[in-house]
C-alpha positions as CSV (number, residue, x, y, z in Angstrom):
1,L,6.3,49.1,21.2
2,Y,5.2,52.4,19.9
3,A,3.6,53.3,16.5
4,V,3.9,56.6,14.6
5,Q,1.6,57.9,12.0
6,S,1.6,61.1,10.0
7,A,-0.8,63.7,11.4
8,G,-1.9,64.1,7.8
9,A,-3.2,60.5,7.7
10,P,-4.6,59.8,11.1
11,A,-7.1,56.9,10.3
12,Q,-5.0,54.1,11.9
13,H,-4.1,56.3,14.9
14,D,-7.6,57.4,15.6
15,A,-9.0,53.9,15.3
16,Y,-6.4,52.7,17.8
17,R,-7.5,55.4,20.2
18,D,-11.3,54.9,20.0
19,G,-11.6,51.3,18.6
20,Q,-13.7,52.5,15.7
21,P,-12.7,51.4,12.2
22,R,-12.1,54.1,9.6
23,A,-12.6,54.2,5.8
24,G,-12.0,57.0,3.3
25,V,-10.4,59.4,5.7
26,P,-8.7,62.2,3.7
27,V,-4.9,61.9,3.5
28,A,-2.5,64.9,3.2
29,T,1.1,63.8,3.8
30,F,4.3,63.3,1.9
31,A,5.0,60.2,4.0
32,E,3.4,57.8,1.5
33,G,4.2,54.6,3.3
34,V,2.0,55.7,6.2
35,A,-0.6,57.5,4.1
36,T,-3.5,55.3,5.0
37,G,-7.1,56.6,4.9
38,S,-8.6,53.4,6.1
39,T,-8.1,50.8,8.8
40,Y,-7.9,47.1,8.4
41,E,-9.4,44.5,10.7
42,L,-6.3,42.2,10.4
43,T,-4.0,44.8,11.9
44,A,-6.3,46.7,14.3
45,G,-6.5,44.0,16.9
46,A,-2.7,43.4,16.8
47,L,-2.1,47.2,17.3
48,R,-4.5,47.5,20.2
49,H,-3.0,44.4,21.9
50,A,0.7,45.1,21.3
51,L,1.3,48.9,21.4
52,A,2.2,50.9,24.5
53,D,1.0,54.0,22.6
54,F,0.5,55.4,19.1
55,V,1.5,59.0,18.3
56,L,1.0,61.4,15.5
57,A,3.9,63.3,14.0
58,S,3.5,66.4,11.8
59,D,4.9,66.4,8.3
60,N,7.3,69.1,9.5
61,A,8.7,66.8,12.2
62,I,8.9,63.9,9.7
63,A,10.8,66.1,7.2
64,Q,13.2,67.2,9.9
65,A,13.8,63.5,10.8
66,V,14.6,62.8,7.1
67,R,17.1,65.6,7.2
68,D,18.6,64.5,10.5
69,L,19.0,60.8,9.4
70,W,20.7,62.0,6.3
71,R,23.1,64.3,8.3
72,I,23.8,61.8,11.1
73,T,23.7,58.4,9.3
74,H,24.2,59.3,5.6
75,N,21.1,57.3,4.8
76,L,18.3,58.8,2.9
77,A,15.0,57.6,4.3
78,E,11.6,58.3,2.8
79,G,9.1,60.1,5.0
80,A,7.6,56.9,6.4
81,G,11.0,55.5,7.1
82,A,11.9,58.6,9.1
83,A,8.6,58.6,11.0
84,G,10.2,56.5,13.8
85,L,12.7,59.2,14.6
86,A,9.9,61.9,14.5
87,G,7.8,59.8,16.9
88,L,10.8,59.1,19.2
89,R,11.2,62.9,19.6
90,L,7.6,63.2,20.7
91,L,8.0,60.3,23.1
92,A,11.5,61.4,24.4
93,P,10.2,62.8,27.7
94,R,8.5,59.5,28.5
95,L,11.3,57.3,27.3
96,A,14.2,59.3,28.9
97,G,16.8,57.0,30.5
98,R,15.7,53.9,28.5
99,T,17.5,52.2,25.7
100,V,15.4,52.5,22.6
101,G,15.6,51.6,18.9
102,I,13.8,52.8,15.8
103,V,13.1,51.2,12.5
104,M,14.5,53.1,9.6
105,C,13.3,51.8,6.3
106,G,12.3,52.9,2.9
107,G,14.2,54.5,0.1
108,N,11.3,55.5,-2.1
109,L,12.0,59.3,-1.9
110,D,12.2,60.6,-5.5
111,A,14.9,63.1,-6.4
112,A,12.7,66.1,-6.6
113,R,11.2,65.5,-3.2
114,A,14.6,64.6,-1.7
115,V,15.9,68.0,-2.8
116,E,12.9,69.8,-1.4
117,V,13.1,68.0,2.0
118,L,16.9,68.2,2.3
119,S,16.8,71.9,1.4
120,G,14.6,72.5,4.5
121,G,11.2,72.3,3.0
122,T,8.2,70.2,3.9
123,P,6.6,68.7,0.8
124,T,2.9,68.7,0.4
């Protein structure tokens, strides 16, 4: 089990890495569903216990994943919903030859942002 977080909101990822809780970390990502600036005791232990790794994906990579999911599956995922594909691309060398699955969720991408992302931009 792998987790993916936007590089623009690294609090949860960084806490996973060093075991130190975070609060009030600045957030700069369009992937609102993973835009957390704080960690939570309830989930921190579960993440440390269950994850094989936790990776950070750039907003550019997440936006490309939104575009690719639209093109390939005809499903419009929000940034957080496409983060799994962005993370899978980062992990591909380590997972080569294995059968993998990603969770694709979320449809909270507003029309203006969808146009921006699908046109090749990376929202701020």
